[in-house]
C-alpha positions as CSV (number, residue, x, y, z in Angstrom):
1,M,-7.5,46.3,50.1
2,N,-11.0,46.9,49.0
3,R,-14.1,44.5,49.8
4,A,-14.0,43.3,46.4
5,G,-10.3,42.3,46.6
6,L,-10.9,40.9,50.1
7,A,-13.6,38.8,48.4
8,G,-11.6,37.6,45.9
9,W,-8.6,36.1,48.2
10,V,-11.1,34.6,50.7
11,F,-12.7,32.7,47.6
12,A,-9.1,32.1,46.3
13,A,-7.6,30.8,49.9
14,P,-8.3,27.2,49.5
15,A,-7.3,26.8,46.1
16,L,-4.2,28.3,46.9
17,T,-3.7,26.7,50.3
18,V,-4.1,23.3,48.4
19,I,-1.2,24.4,45.8
20,G,0.9,25.3,48.6
21,L,0.5,22.1,50.6
22,F,0.4,19.7,47.5
23,F,2.9,21.2,44.8
24,A,4.7,24.5,46.1
25,L,5.9,22.7,49.6
26,P,7.2,19.5,47.7
27,V,9.0,21.3,45.3
28,L,10.9,23.3,48.0
29,A,11.6,20.6,50.0
30,A,12.9,18.4,46.9
31,F,15.1,21.9,45.7
32,A,16.6,21.5,49.2
33,L,16.9,17.9,49.3
34,S,19.0,18.8,45.9
35,L,21.4,21.1,47.8
36,T,22.4,17.9,50.3
37,D,23.5,14.3,50.0
38,Y,20.7,12.4,51.7
39,D,20.8,9.0,51.1
40,I,19.8,6.1,53.1
41,Y,22.4,6.3,55.7
42,A,20.6,10.1,56.0
43,L,17.4,8.4,56.5
44,A,18.6,6.1,59.2
45,D,19.9,8.8,61.1
46,P,20.1,12.5,60.3
47,D,23.2,13.6,61.9
48,N,24.4,11.9,58.4
49,L,22.8,14.5,56.2
50,R,25.8,17.2,55.0
51,F,24.6,20.3,52.9
52,V,26.5,20.0,49.8
53,G,25.7,22.6,47.7
54,L,25.8,22.4,44.2
55,D,27.9,19.5,44.1
56,N,24.9,17.1,43.1
57,Y,24.3,18.9,40.0
58,L,28.0,19.3,39.3
59,A,28.6,15.6,39.8
60,L,25.5,14.8,36.9
61,L,27.9,16.8,34.3
62,H,30.7,14.2,35.0
63,R,28.4,11.2,35.1
64,P,28.6,9.2,31.7
65,L,25.3,7.7,32.6
66,F,23.5,10.7,33.1
67,W,24.7,12.1,29.6
68,Q,23.5,8.9,28.0
69,A,19.9,9.5,29.7
70,L,19.8,13.0,28.4
71,G,20.6,11.7,24.7
72,N,17.9,8.9,24.7
73,T,15.2,11.2,26.4
74,L,16.3,13.9,23.8
75,Y,16.1,10.9,21.0
76,F,12.6,10.0,21.9
77,V,11.5,13.5,22.1
78,I,12.8,14.5,18.6
79,V,11.4,11.4,17.0
80,G,8.5,10.7,18.8
81,V,6.9,14.6,19.3
82,P,6.4,15.1,15.6
83,L,5.9,11.3,14.5
84,S,2.9,11.5,17.4
85,I,1.6,15.1,16.3
86,A,1.7,14.2,12.3
87,V,-0.1,11.0,13.6
88,S,-2.5,12.9,15.2
89,L,-3.5,15.4,12.7
90,A,-3.7,12.6,10.0
91,A,-6.5,10.9,12.0
92,A,-7.9,14.1,13.0
93,L,-8.3,15.2,9.3
94,L,-9.8,11.5,8.7
95,L,-12.3,11.8,10.9
96,N,-13.5,15.1,10.2
97,S,-13.2,14.5,6.4
98,R,-16.7,14.9,4.6
99,L,-16.7,11.0,3.2
100,A,-15.8,9.6,6.8
101,I,-18.6,7.2,8.0
102,A,-19.3,5.6,11.4
103,R,-17.4,9.1,13.3
104,P,-18.2,8.2,16.9
105,L,-17.3,4.9,16.5
106,F,-13.9,5.2,15.1
107,R,-13.5,8.2,17.5
108,T,-13.8,6.2,20.3
109,A,-11.7,3.1,18.8
110,L,-8.7,5.8,18.2
111,F,-9.1,7.2,21.5
112,A,-9.4,4.2,23.2
113,P,-5.4,3.8,23.7
114,V,-5.3,6.7,25.8
115,V,-7.4,5.7,28.7
116,T,-5.8,2.1,29.1
117,T,-2.9,1.0,31.9
118,V,0.1,2.0,30.4
119,V,1.8,-1.0,32.4
120,A,-1.2,-3.7,31.0
121,V,-0.7,-2.3,27.5
122,A,3.1,-2.4,27.6
123,V,3.3,-6.2,28.8
124,I,1.0,-6.6,25.6
125,W,3.5,-4.8,23.5
126,R,6.2,-7.0,24.7
127,Y,4.7,-10.0,23.7
128,L,3.7,-8.9,20.1
129,F,7.2,-7.5,19.5
130,H,8.9,-10.7,20.9
131,T,11.6,-12.2,19.0
132,R,10.4,-15.8,18.6
133,Y,7.0,-16.1,19.6
134,G,5.5,-12.2,18.6
135,L,3.1,-11.2,16.2
136,V,5.4,-9.0,14.6
137,N,7.7,-11.2,13.9
138,W,5.3,-13.7,12.6
139,G,4.2,-11.0,10.1
140,L,7.4,-10.1,9.0
141,S,8.5,-14.0,8.3
142,S,5.5,-14.1,5.6
143,F,7.8,-11.6,3.2
144,G,11.1,-13.5,4.1
145,I,12.3,-11.1,6.8
146,D,14.7,-12.3,9.6
147,P,12.8,-12.4,13.3
148,V,14.5,-8.8,14.7
149,D,15.2,-8.5,18.2
150,W,12.9,-5.2,18.7
151,L,13.6,-5.2,22.5
152,G,16.9,-6.9,23.2
153,S,18.8,-4.6,20.4
154,P,20.5,-1.5,21.3
155,Q,19.5,-0.1,17.4
156,W,15.7,-0.8,17.7
157,A,14.7,-0.9,21.3
158,M,14.0,3.1,21.3
159,P,12.3,3.1,18.1
160,T,9.9,0.3,19.6
161,I,8.9,2.7,22.6
162,I,8.6,5.5,20.4
163,L,6.0,3.6,18.1
164,F,4.2,2.2,21.5
165,A,4.5,5.6,22.8
166,V,2.6,7.3,19.8
167,W,0.3,4.5,19.5
168,K,-0.8,5.1,23.1
169,N,-1.0,8.5,23.3
170,F,-2.0,10.0,19.7
171,G,-5.8,10.0,20.3
172,Y,-5.5,12.8,23.0
173,N,-4.2,15.1,20.2
174,M,-6.3,13.9,18.1
175,I,-9.8,15.1,20.1
176,I,-7.9,18.2,20.4
177,F,-7.3,18.5,16.6
178,V,-10.9,17.3,15.7
179,A,-12.2,20.7,18.0
180,G,-9.7,22.7,16.3
181,L,-11.1,21.6,12.6
182,Q,-14.3,21.9,13.5
183,A,-14.0,25.5,14.5
184,I,-12.3,26.7,11.1
185,P,-15.0,28.5,9.0
186,E,-16.0,26.5,5.8
187,E,-16.1,29.9,4.3
188,L,-12.5,29.8,4.2
189,Y,-12.6,26.3,1.9
190,E,-15.2,27.4,0.0
191,A,-13.3,30.8,-0.9
192,A,-10.2,28.7,-1.8
193,R,-11.6,26.2,-4.2
194,I,-13.4,29.0,-5.7
195,D,-9.8,30.6,-6.4
196,G,-9.1,27.2,-7.9
197,A,-6.9,25.7,-4.6
198,S,-6.0,22.4,-4.7
199,P,-6.8,19.6,-1.5
200,A,-3.0,20.2,-0.5
201,R,-3.0,24.0,-0.8
202,Q,-6.1,24.7,1.4
203,F,-4.4,22.1,3.8
204,W,-1.4,24.3,3.6
205,H,-2.7,27.6,3.4
206,V,-5.9,27.1,4.8
207,T,-6.0,24.4,7.7
208,L,-2.3,25.0,9.1
209,P,-2.3,28.2,9.5
210,M,-5.6,28.1,11.3
211,L,-4.8,25.2,13.7
212,G,-1.4,27.3,14.4
213,P,-2.5,27.9,18.2
214,V,-3.7,24.5,18.6
215,L,-0.7,23.0,17.0
216,L,1.4,25.3,19.5
217,M,-0.7,23.9,23.0
218,V,-0.4,19.9,21.1
219,A,3.2,20.6,20.6
220,I,3.9,21.6,24.1
221,L,1.5,19.2,25.7
222,T,3.7,16.8,23.9
223,L,6.8,18.0,24.8
224,S,6.0,17.8,28.5
225,G,4.7,14.5,28.3
226,Y,7.5,13.0,26.3
227,F,10.4,14.5,28.4
228,Q,8.6,12.4,31.5
229,L,9.6,9.0,29.8
230,F,9.5,6.4,32.6
231,A,6.6,3.8,32.6
232,E,7.3,2.1,29.0
233,P,10.8,1.4,29.6
234,Y,10.5,0.4,32.9
235,V,8.1,-2.5,31.7
236,M,9.3,-2.8,28.4
237,T,13.0,-2.5,28.5
238,Q,14.0,-2.0,32.5
239,G,16.4,0.6,31.1
240,G,18.5,-1.4,28.6
241,P,19.7,-3.4,26.4
242,L,23.0,-1.6,27.1
243,Q,21.0,1.4,29.0
244,S,19.9,2.2,25.5
245,T,16.6,3.0,26.7
246,V,17.6,5.0,30.1
247,S,15.6,8.4,30.5
248,V,16.3,11.1,32.6
249,L,13.4,10.5,34.7
250,Y,14.3,6.8,34.6
251,L,17.7,7.5,36.0
252,M,16.1,9.8,38.6
253,Y,13.8,6.7,39.8
254,E,17.0,4.1,40.5
255,D,18.8,6.9,42.4
256,G,16.0,7.9,44.6
257,F,14.2,4.8,44.8
258,K,16.7,2.0,44.2
259,W,19.8,3.4,45.3
260,W,18.4,5.5,47.7
261,N,20.3,8.7,46.6
262,L,17.6,11.0,47.1
263,G,19.6,14.0,46.8
264,T,21.2,12.9,43.3
265,A,17.2,11.8,42.3
266,S,16.1,15.8,43.4
267,A,19.0,17.3,41.2
268,V,18.1,15.2,38.0
269,A,14.8,16.1,38.5
270,F,15.5,19.8,38.5
271,V,17.6,19.6,35.6
272,L,14.8,17.7,34.0
273,F,12.7,20.5,34.8
274,A,15.2,23.2,33.5
275,L,15.5,21.6,30.2
276,M,11.6,21.4,30.2
277,A,11.3,24.7,30.8
278,T,13.9,25.9,28.3
279,T,12.3,23.8,25.5
280,T,9.0,25.3,26.4
281,S,10.1,28.6,26.4
282,A,12.1,28.4,22.8
283,L,8.8,26.7,21.1
284,L,6.9,29.8,22.6
285,W,9.2,32.3,21.4
286,L,9.3,30.7,18.0
287,A,5.8,30.3,17.7
288,R,5.5,34.5,18.9
289,R,7.5,35.2,16.0
290,R,5.1,33.6,13.4
291,G,2.4,34.8,15.0
292,M,0.8,31.6,15.6
293,E,-0.2,32.2,19.0
C-alpha cells in the first residue's frame, strides 16, 4: 500500500470505527438473535438460549398477525407515499411561483410540522379527531354530516393516520423540491412558452423531467420512512381498532419489548429490512430504465 492509500485509511479509521461499533456490530448481533429463541427466560439464564436457525422466520409465515401487519404497512406506504409526494410537490410549486408572496414566512410555516415532536402532535390530533369533542366532527356537523369515529373504526383509523403522517412530513420533501425547482434553468420555460406550451404542458414536459433525480431521491426517502411506521399508531391507536393499524415495526416493538421475544422481534426486523431493500432496488431499477438518475 502506498503512502497516499495509507493516509486515507488513517483518516477514515475514526469514522469506520464508529460505524463498526454502532452500526455493523448491532446489526450482526440482531441477526444472530434472529436465529435463536432469545426471550425473557434467556435474559434470566443464558442456558435457556437455543439456536433455532430459520424457525423464527418460518413461524412468521404462519402467523396471521404478521400478515395483517404487513398488509397494514403496505396500505400505509401505497397510499401515503404518493399522497405525501404530491402534496410536497404542490406546495413547492406554489412557493416557487412568481405570484407567491411572503415566501420565507410560508416556507417556515409549512416546514414547521417537520420539526415538531411526533408524540405531542399525535396527542393533539387525537383530540381533533375525537368522536364527540373533536373539531373535525364539529366542522362536519355544520354540513349535516353525522360524527365519524375516526380512530375507533377499522375503516377510518388508517386513513386518519395517513393524513397525519402526510401533514407531519410533507414539509421536508417540499424543501427538497423547492431546491430542485430553483435549479431548473429559466431558459427552458421561456423556450416552452415561445413554442406555445401551456402551463400544464410546461409542467409535464419541462418540470417533471428536470425533477427526475429529485423525485427519485424523495421517493426513496419517503418509502424508507413510511415503511418504518410506528410512532403514529403507538400514540394514536395503540395498534387498534381490531389491529387495523398494527404495522410491521409496531409488531416488532411488541414482540421485543412487550413480550420479550427478542429472537422473533429480530426476525421481524430483518424481514422489514429485506422488504425495504427489495422495494428500493425495484425503484432504482425502474428509474434506470426511464433514465431518471
